[in-house]
PDB file as gemmi writes it, atoms N, CA and C in Angstrom:
CRYST1    1.000    1.000    1.000  90.00  90.00  90.00 P 1                      
ATOM      1  N   MET A   1       0.976  -1.273   0.206  1.00  0.00           N  
ATOM      2  CA  MET A   1      -0.228   0.044  -0.108  1.00  0.00           C  
ATOM      3  C   MET A   1       0.906   1.274  -0.015  1.00  0.00           C  
ATOM      4  N   ASP A   2       2.114   1.273   0.707  1.00  0.00           N  
ATOM      5  CA  ASP A   2       3.014   2.256   0.528  1.00  0.00           C  
ATOM      6  C   ASP A   2       3.749   2.562  -0.922  1.00  0.00           C  
ATOM      7  N   ASN A   3       3.682   2.021  -1.728  1.00  0.00           N  
ATOM      8  CA  ASN A   3       4.253   2.426  -3.007  1.00  0.00           C  
ATOM      9  C   ASN A   3       3.221   3.037  -3.988  1.00  0.00           C  
ATOM     10  N   TYR A   4       2.067   3.584  -3.581  1.00  0.00           N  
ATOM     11  CA  TYR A   4       1.086   4.223  -4.407  1.00  0.00           C  
ATOM     12  C   TYR A   4       1.681   5.659  -4.616  1.00  0.00           C  
ATOM     13  N   LYS A   5       1.663   6.431  -5.524  1.00  0.00           N  
ATOM     14  CA  LYS A   5       2.267   7.759  -5.789  1.00  0.00           C  
ATOM     15  C   LYS A   5       1.329   8.653  -5.296  1.00  0.00           C  
ATOM     16  N   ARG A   6       1.923   9.678  -4.645  1.00  0.00           N  
ATOM     17  CA  ARG A   6       1.088  10.600  -3.765  1.00  0.00           C  
ATOM     18  C   ARG A   6       1.309  11.882  -4.872  1.00  0.00           C  
ATOM     19  N   THR A   7       0.218  12.670  -4.472  1.00  0.00           N  
ATOM     20  CA  THR A   7       0.098  14.092  -5.223  1.00  0.00           C  
ATOM     21  C   THR A   7       1.129  14.906  -4.394  1.00  0.00           C  
ATOM     22  N   ASN A   8       1.881  15.776  -5.078  1.00  0.00           N  
ATOM     23  CA  ASN A   8       2.787  16.635  -4.485  1.00  0.00           C  
ATOM     24  C   ASN A   8       2.084  17.924  -4.309  1.00  0.00           C  
ATOM     25  N   LYS A   9       1.591  18.317  -3.186  1.00  0.00           N  
ATOM     26  CA  LYS A   9       0.706  19.413  -2.936  1.00  0.00           C  
ATOM     27  C   LYS A   9       1.421  20.752  -2.869  1.00  0.00           C  
ATOM     28  N   THR A  10       2.293  20.854  -2.748  1.00  0.00           N  
ATOM     29  CA  THR A  10       3.210  22.374  -2.976  1.00  0.00           C  
ATOM     30  C   THR A  10       3.148  22.597  -4.250  1.00  0.00           C  
ATOM     31  N   VAL A  11       3.719  21.471  -5.267  1.00  0.00           N  
ATOM     32  CA  VAL A  11       3.638  21.670  -6.904  1.00  0.00           C  
ATOM     33  C   VAL A  11       2.051  22.145  -7.408  1.00  0.00           C  
ATOM     34  N   LEU A  12       1.198  21.262  -6.557  1.00  0.00           N  
ATOM     35  CA  LEU A  12      -0.281  21.546  -6.956  1.00  0.00           C  
ATOM     36  C   LEU A  12      -0.739  23.086  -6.546  1.00  0.00           C  
ATOM     37  N   ALA A  13      -0.320  23.199  -5.402  1.00  0.00           N  
ATOM     38  CA  ALA A  13      -0.640  24.692  -4.840  1.00  0.00           C  
ATOM     39  C   ALA A  13      -0.052  25.837  -5.859  1.00  0.00           C  
ATOM     40  N   ARG A  14       1.160  25.591  -6.339  1.00  0.00           N  
ATOM     41  CA  ARG A  14       1.957  26.482  -7.130  1.00  0.00           C  
ATOM     42  C   ARG A  14       0.827  26.365  -8.659  1.00  0.00           C  
ATOM     43  N   GLY A  15       0.389  25.360  -8.948  1.00  0.00           N  
ATOM     44  CA  GLY A  15      -0.311  25.396 -10.175  1.00  0.00           C  
ATOM     45  C   GLY A  15      -1.766  26.002 -10.026  1.00  0.00           C  
ATOM     46  N   VAL A  16      -2.191  26.015  -9.071  1.00  0.00           N  
ATOM     47  CA  VAL A  16      -3.504  26.515  -8.894  1.00  0.00           C  
ATOM     48  C   VAL A  16      -3.156  28.051  -8.478  1.00  0.00           C  
ATOM     49  N   LYS A  17      -2.251  28.559  -8.159  1.00  0.00           N  
ATOM     50  CA  LYS A  17      -1.849  29.866  -8.008  1.00  0.00           C  
ATOM     51  C   LYS A  17      -1.517  30.510  -9.392  1.00  0.00           C  
ATOM     52  N   HIS A  18      -1.139  29.728 -10.364  1.00  0.00           N  
ATOM     53  CA  HIS A  18      -0.946  30.256 -11.456  1.00  0.00           C  
ATOM     54  C   HIS A  18      -2.180  30.355 -12.340  1.00  0.00           C  
ATOM     55  N   LEU A  19      -3.007  29.414 -12.050  1.00  0.00           N  
ATOM     56  CA  LEU A  19      -4.168  29.526 -12.769  1.00  0.00           C  
ATOM     57  C   LEU A  19      -4.915  30.443 -12.268  1.00  0.00           C  
ATOM     58  N   ALA A  20      -4.929  30.974 -10.941  1.00  0.00           N  
ATOM     59  CA  ALA A  20      -5.781  31.982 -10.289  1.00  0.00           C  
ATOM     60  C   ALA A  20      -5.075  33.493 -10.881  1.00  0.00           C  
ATOM     61  N   ALA A  21      -3.692  33.499 -11.232  1.00  0.00           N  
ATOM     62  CA  ALA A  21      -3.406  34.615 -11.933  1.00  0.00           C  
ATOM     63  C   ALA A  21      -3.773  34.717 -13.122  1.00  0.00           C  
ATOM     64  N   ALA A  22      -3.832  33.672 -13.625  1.00  0.00           N  
ATOM     65  CA  ALA A  22      -4.439  33.556 -15.373  1.00  0.00           C  
ATOM     66  C   ALA A  22      -6.006  34.055 -15.430  1.00  0.00           C  
ATOM     67  N   VAL A  23      -6.456  33.564 -14.363  1.00  0.00           N  
ATOM     68  CA  VAL A  23      -8.355  34.045 -14.674  1.00  0.00           C  
ATOM     69  C   VAL A  23      -7.963  35.681 -14.230  1.00  0.00           C  
ATOM     70  N   ALA A  24      -7.362  36.037 -13.496  1.00  0.00           N  
ATOM     71  CA  ALA A  24      -7.290  37.685 -13.235  1.00  0.00           C  
ATOM     72  C   ALA A  24      -6.680  38.474 -14.459  1.00  0.00           C  
ATOM     73  N   THR A  25      -5.476  37.834 -14.896  1.00  0.00           N  
ATOM     74  CA  THR A  25      -5.180  38.549 -16.308  1.00  0.00           C  
ATOM     75  C   THR A  25      -6.037  38.278 -17.668  1.00  0.00           C  
ATOM     76  N   ALA A  26      -6.744  37.163 -17.413  1.00  0.00           N  
ATOM     77  CA  ALA A  26      -7.633  37.008 -18.812  1.00  0.00           C  
ATOM     78  C   ALA A  26      -9.142  37.825 -18.625  1.00  0.00           C  
ATOM     79  N   THR A  27      -9.127  38.511 -17.766  1.00  0.00           N  
ATOM     80  CA  THR A  27     -10.171  39.448 -17.692  1.00  0.00           C  
ATOM     81  C   THR A  27      -9.576  40.667 -17.495  1.00  0.00           C  
ATOM     82  N   LEU A  28      -8.513  41.317 -17.288  1.00  0.00           N  
ATOM     83  CA  LEU A  28      -7.958  42.503 -17.436  1.00  0.00           C  
ATOM     84  C   LEU A  28      -7.320  42.978 -18.698  1.00  0.00           C  
ATOM     85  N   GLY A  29      -6.534  41.790 -19.280  1.00  0.00           N  
ATOM     86  CA  GLY A  29      -6.148  42.169 -20.710  1.00  0.00           C  
ATOM     87  C   GLY A  29      -7.069  42.537 -21.561  1.00  0.00           C  
ATOM     88  N   PRO A  30      -8.261  41.899 -22.093  1.00  0.00           N  
ATOM     89  CA  PRO A  30      -9.473  42.265 -22.903  1.00  0.00           C  
ATOM     90  C   PRO A  30     -10.023  43.723 -22.513  1.00  0.00           C  
ATOM     91  N   VAL A  31     -10.113  43.960 -21.074  1.00  0.00           N  
ATOM     92  CA  VAL A  31     -10.676  45.056 -20.584  1.00  0.00           C  
ATOM     93  C   VAL A  31      -9.770  46.474 -21.443  1.00  0.00           C  
ATOM     94  N   VAL A  32      -8.506  46.023 -21.155  1.00  0.00           N  
ATOM     95  CA  VAL A  32      -7.435  47.086 -21.463  1.00  0.00           C  
ATOM     96  C   VAL A  32      -7.363  47.348 -22.721  1.00  0.00           C  
ATOM     97  N   VAL A  33      -7.479  46.168 -23.698  1.00  0.00           N  
ATOM     98  CA  VAL A  33      -7.420  46.479 -24.969  1.00  0.00           C  
ATOM     99  C   VAL A  33      -8.833  47.141 -25.578  1.00  0.00           C  
ATOM    100  N   TYR A  34      -9.956  46.620 -25.075  1.00  0.00           N  
ATOM    101  CA  TYR A  34     -11.302  47.360 -25.293  1.00  0.00           C  
ATOM    102  C   TYR A  34     -11.193  49.100 -25.037  1.00  0.00           C  
ATOM    103  N   ASN A  35     -10.551  49.396 -24.045  1.00  0.00           N  
ATOM    104  CA  ASN A  35     -10.352  50.561 -23.440  1.00  0.00           C  
ATOM    105  C   ASN A  35      -9.399  51.477 -24.557  1.00  0.00           C  
ATOM    106  N   ALA A  36      -8.431  50.603 -24.898  1.00  0.00           N  
ATOM    107  CA  ALA A  36      -7.688  51.337 -26.197  1.00  0.00           C  
ATOM    108  C   ALA A  36      -8.201  51.366 -27.507  1.00  0.00           C  
ATOM    109  N   PHE A  37      -9.135  50.616 -27.701  1.00  0.00           N  
ATOM    110  CA  PHE A  37      -9.657  50.772 -29.144  1.00  0.00           C  
ATOM    111  C   PHE A  37     -10.962  51.817 -28.818  1.00  0.00           C  
ATOM    112  N   MET A  38     -11.377  52.035 -27.802  1.00  0.00           N  
ATOM    113  CA  MET A  38     -12.384  53.341 -27.491  1.00  0.00           C  
ATOM    114  C   MET A  38     -11.788  54.515 -27.682  1.00  0.00           C  
ATOM    115  N   ASN A  39     -10.681  54.779 -27.333  1.00  0.00           N  
ATOM    116  CA  ASN A  39      -9.600  55.834 -27.295  1.00  0.00           C  
ATOM    117  C   ASN A  39      -8.691  55.948 -28.559  1.00  0.00           C  
ATOM    118  N   LYS A  40      -9.229  55.438 -30.025  1.00  0.00           N  
ATOM    119  CA  LYS A  40      -8.166  55.322 -30.725  1.00  0.00           C  
ATOM    120  C   LYS A  40      -7.494  56.915 -31.187  1.00  0.00           C  
ATOM    121  N   ASP A  41      -8.271  57.735 -30.994  1.00  0.00           N  
ATOM    122  CA  ASP A  41      -7.750  59.316 -31.234  1.00  0.00           C  
ATOM    123  C   ASP A  41      -6.844  59.763 -30.399  1.00  0.00           C  
ATOM    124  N   HIS A  42      -6.695  59.157 -29.300  1.00  0.00           N  
ATOM    125  CA  HIS A  42      -5.844  59.532 -27.846  1.00  0.00           C  
ATOM    126  C   HIS A  42      -4.285  59.258 -28.422  1.00  0.00           C  
ATOM    127  N   ASP A  43      -3.252  59.932 -27.700  1.00  0.00           N  
ATOM    128  CA  ASP A  43      -1.885  59.817 -28.131  1.00  0.00           C  
ATOM    129  C   ASP A  43      -1.106  58.628 -27.488  1.00  0.00           C  
ATOM    130  N   TRP A  44      -2.016  58.069 -26.108  1.00  0.00           N  
ATOM    131  CA  TRP A  44      -1.534  56.896 -25.663  1.00  0.00           C  
ATOM    132  C   TRP A  44      -2.051  55.497 -26.389  1.00  0.00           C  
ATOM    133  N   PHE A  45      -2.634  55.769 -27.343  1.00  0.00           N  
ATOM    134  CA  PHE A  45      -3.474  54.444 -28.139  1.00  0.00           C  
ATOM    135  C   PHE A  45      -2.648  53.098 -27.976  1.00  0.00           C  
ATOM    136  N   LEU A  46      -1.327  53.301 -28.950  1.00  0.00           N  
ATOM    137  CA  LEU A  46      -0.461  52.555 -29.136  1.00  0.00           C  
ATOM    138  C   LEU A  46       0.033  51.678 -27.765  1.00  0.00           C  
ATOM    139  N   PHE A  47       0.479  52.733 -26.929  1.00  0.00           N  
ATOM    140  CA  PHE A  47       1.127  52.181 -25.828  1.00  0.00           C  
ATOM    141  C   PHE A  47       0.241  51.359 -24.635  1.00  0.00           C  
ATOM    142  N   VAL A  48      -1.213  51.665 -24.688  1.00  0.00           N  
ATOM    143  CA  VAL A  48      -2.110  51.078 -23.804  1.00  0.00           C  
ATOM    144  C   VAL A  48      -2.466  49.713 -24.827  1.00  0.00           C  
ATOM    145  N   LEU A  49      -2.576  49.737 -26.084  1.00  0.00           N  
ATOM    146  CA  LEU A  49      -2.664  48.333 -26.770  1.00  0.00           C  
ATOM    147  C   LEU A  49      -1.823  47.566 -26.694  1.00  0.00           C  
ATOM    148  N   ILE A  50      -0.725  47.766 -26.701  1.00  0.00           N  
ATOM    149  CA  ILE A  50       0.427  46.888 -26.325  1.00  0.00           C  
ATOM    150  C   ILE A  50       0.678  46.255 -24.999  1.00  0.00           C  
ATOM    151  N   ILE A  51       0.302  47.123 -23.978  1.00  0.00           N  
ATOM    152  CA  ILE A  51       0.221  46.595 -22.717  1.00  0.00           C  
ATOM    153  C   ILE A  51      -1.060  45.480 -22.597  1.00  0.00           C  
ATOM    154  N   GLY A  52      -2.178  45.862 -23.370  1.00  0.00           N  
ATOM    155  CA  GLY A  52      -3.169  45.046 -23.362  1.00  0.00           C  
ATOM    156  C   GLY A  52      -2.843  43.572 -23.856  1.00  0.00           C  
ATOM    157  N   VAL A  53      -2.028  43.512 -25.025  1.00  0.00           N  
ATOM    158  CA  VAL A  53      -1.682  42.628 -25.456  1.00  0.00           C  
ATOM    159  C   VAL A  53      -0.778  41.759 -24.816  1.00  0.00           C  
ATOM    160  N   ILE A  54       0.073  42.622 -24.167  1.00  0.00           N  
ATOM    161  CA  ILE A  54       1.300  41.714 -23.055  1.00  0.00           C  
ATOM    162  C   ILE A  54       0.328  41.187 -21.959  1.00  0.00           C  
ATOM    163  N   ILE A  55      -0.665  41.645 -21.611  1.00  0.00           N  
ATOM    164  CA  ILE A  55      -1.208  40.982 -20.433  1.00  0.00           C  
ATOM    165  C   ILE A  55      -1.786  39.810 -20.869  1.00  0.00           C  
ATOM    166  N   MET A  56      -2.518  39.568 -22.194  1.00  0.00           N  
ATOM    167  CA  MET A  56      -3.191  38.712 -22.522  1.00  0.00           C  
ATOM    168  C   MET A  56      -2.165  37.487 -22.713  1.00  0.00           C  
ATOM    169  N   LEU A  57      -1.170  37.944 -23.591  1.00  0.00           N  
ATOM    170  CA  LEU A  57      -0.266  36.595 -23.809  1.00  0.00           C  
ATOM    171  C   LEU A  57       0.132  36.037 -22.384  1.00  0.00           C  
ATOM    172  N   CYS A  58       0.701  37.099 -21.379  1.00  0.00           N  
ATOM    173  CA  CYS A  58       0.868  36.600 -20.288  1.00  0.00           C  
ATOM    174  C   CYS A  58      -0.316  35.625 -19.316  1.00  0.00           C  
ATOM    175  N   SER A  59      -1.558  35.779 -20.041  1.00  0.00           N  
ATOM    176  CA  SER A  59      -2.688  34.942 -19.355  1.00  0.00           C  
ATOM    177  C   SER A  59      -2.575  33.672 -20.140  1.00  0.00           C  
ATOM    178  N   ILE A  60      -1.914  33.547 -21.397  1.00  0.00           N  
ATOM    179  CA  ILE A  60      -2.044  32.442 -22.059  1.00  0.00           C  
ATOM    180  C   ILE A  60      -0.513  31.435 -21.399  1.00  0.00           C  
ATOM    181  N   PHE A  61       0.428  32.136 -21.199  1.00  0.00           N  
ATOM    182  CA  PHE A  61       1.427  31.380 -20.511  1.00  0.00           C  
ATOM    183  C   PHE A  61       1.123  30.803 -18.921  1.00  0.00           C  
ATOM    184  N   LEU A  62       0.469  31.903 -18.474  1.00  0.00           N  
ATOM    185  CA  LEU A  62       0.053  31.489 -17.115  1.00  0.00           C  
ATOM    186  C   LEU A  62      -0.983  30.065 -16.875  1.00  0.00           C  
ATOM    187  N   ILE A  63      -1.510  30.312 -17.991  1.00  0.00           N  
ATOM    188  CA  ILE A  63      -2.659  28.993 -18.303  1.00  0.00           C  
ATOM    189  C   ILE A  63      -1.957  27.632 -18.643  1.00  0.00           C  
ATOM    190  N   PHE A  64      -1.022  27.590 -19.587  1.00  0.00           N  
ATOM    191  CA  PHE A  64      -0.246  26.232 -19.793  1.00  0.00           C  
ATOM    192  C   PHE A  64       0.581  26.096 -18.565  1.00  0.00           C  
ATOM    193  N   ARG A  65       1.374  27.345 -17.795  1.00  0.00           N  
ATOM    194  CA  ARG A  65       2.143  26.861 -16.764  1.00  0.00           C  
ATOM    195  C   ARG A  65       1.425  26.365 -15.773  1.00  0.00           C  
ATOM    196  N   GLY A  66       0.288  26.692 -15.619  1.00  0.00           N  
ATOM    197  CA  GLY A  66      -0.648  26.205 -14.211  1.00  0.00           C  
ATOM    198  C   GLY A  66      -1.016  24.950 -14.723  1.00  0.00           C  
ATOM    199  N   ILE A  67      -1.273  24.710 -15.746  1.00  0.00           N  
ATOM    200  CA  ILE A  67      -1.892  23.170 -16.070  1.00  0.00           C  
ATOM    201  C   ILE A  67      -0.509  22.033 -15.929  1.00  0.00           C  
ATOM    202  N   LYS A  68       0.519  22.628 -16.560  1.00  0.00           N  
ATOM    203  CA  LYS A  68       1.818  21.703 -16.676  1.00  0.00           C  
ATOM    204  C   LYS A  68       1.942  21.591 -15.085  1.00  0.00           C  
ATOM    205  N   LEU A  69       1.948  22.530 -14.327  1.00  0.00           N  
ATOM    206  CA  LEU A  69       2.646  22.005 -12.822  1.00  0.00           C  
ATOM    207  C   LEU A  69       1.411  21.505 -12.087  1.00  0.00           C  
ATOM    208  N   MET A  70       0.201  21.733 -12.421  1.00  0.00           N  
ATOM    209  CA  MET A  70      -0.863  20.622 -11.843  1.00  0.00           C  
ATOM    210  C   MET A  70      -0.471  19.246 -12.373  1.00  0.00           C  
ATOM    211  N   LEU A  71      -0.281  19.041 -13.325  1.00  0.00           N  
ATOM    212  CA  LEU A  71      -0.108  17.608 -14.156  1.00  0.00           C  
ATOM    213  C   LEU A  71       0.863  16.939 -13.649  1.00  0.00           C  
ATOM    214  N   ASP A  72       2.180  17.821 -13.512  1.00  0.00           N  
ATOM    215  CA  ASP A  72       3.494  17.342 -12.894  1.00  0.00           C  
ATOM    216  C   ASP A  72       3.045  16.886 -11.434  1.00  0.00           C  
ATOM    217  N   SER A  73       2.371  17.550 -10.873  1.00  0.00           N  
ATOM    218  CA  SER A  73       2.000  17.376  -9.398  1.00  0.00           C  
ATOM    219  C   SER A  73       1.288  15.781  -9.046  1.00  0.00           C  
ATOM    220  N   PHE A  74       0.570  15.746 -10.155  1.00  0.00           N  
ATOM    221  CA  PHE A  74      -0.014  14.281 -10.089  1.00  0.00           C  
ATOM    222  C   PHE A  74       0.552  13.055 -10.497  1.00  0.00           C  
ATOM    223  N   PHE A  75       1.433  13.173 -11.559  1.00  0.00           N  
ATOM    224  CA  PHE A  75       1.853  12.149 -12.504  1.00  0.00           C  
ATOM    225  C   PHE A  75       3.470  11.994 -12.325  1.00  0.00           C  
ATOM    226  N   LYS A  76       4.210  12.828 -11.640  1.00  0.00           N  
ATOM    227  CA  LYS A  76       5.526  12.871 -11.505  1.00  0.00           C  
ATOM    228  C   LYS A  76       6.118  12.100  -9.972  1.00  0.00           C  
ATOM    229  N   ASN A  77       7.061  11.682 -10.094  1.00  0.00           N  
ATOM    230  CA  ASN A  77       7.681  11.013  -8.677  1.00  0.00           C  
ATOM    231  C   ASN A  77       7.724  12.198  -7.797  1.00  0.00           C  
TER     232      ASN A  77                                                      
END                                                                             
């Protein structure tokens, strides 16, 4: 009975934290991009648009990283 694999709870917690941050950035990124497109005539349009796209790319990275960490906690030794 002792040779069953156990879930690494510290790695699982890190994966959940990454996914929680991904949820936050997944909602913030489109809001920033939407606000940039609502103010196309403003001088800071391009800067705000680039920041919004970077936030959305960060969200995609955090989603993949969080899922990878969770799977590692389940299936690795």
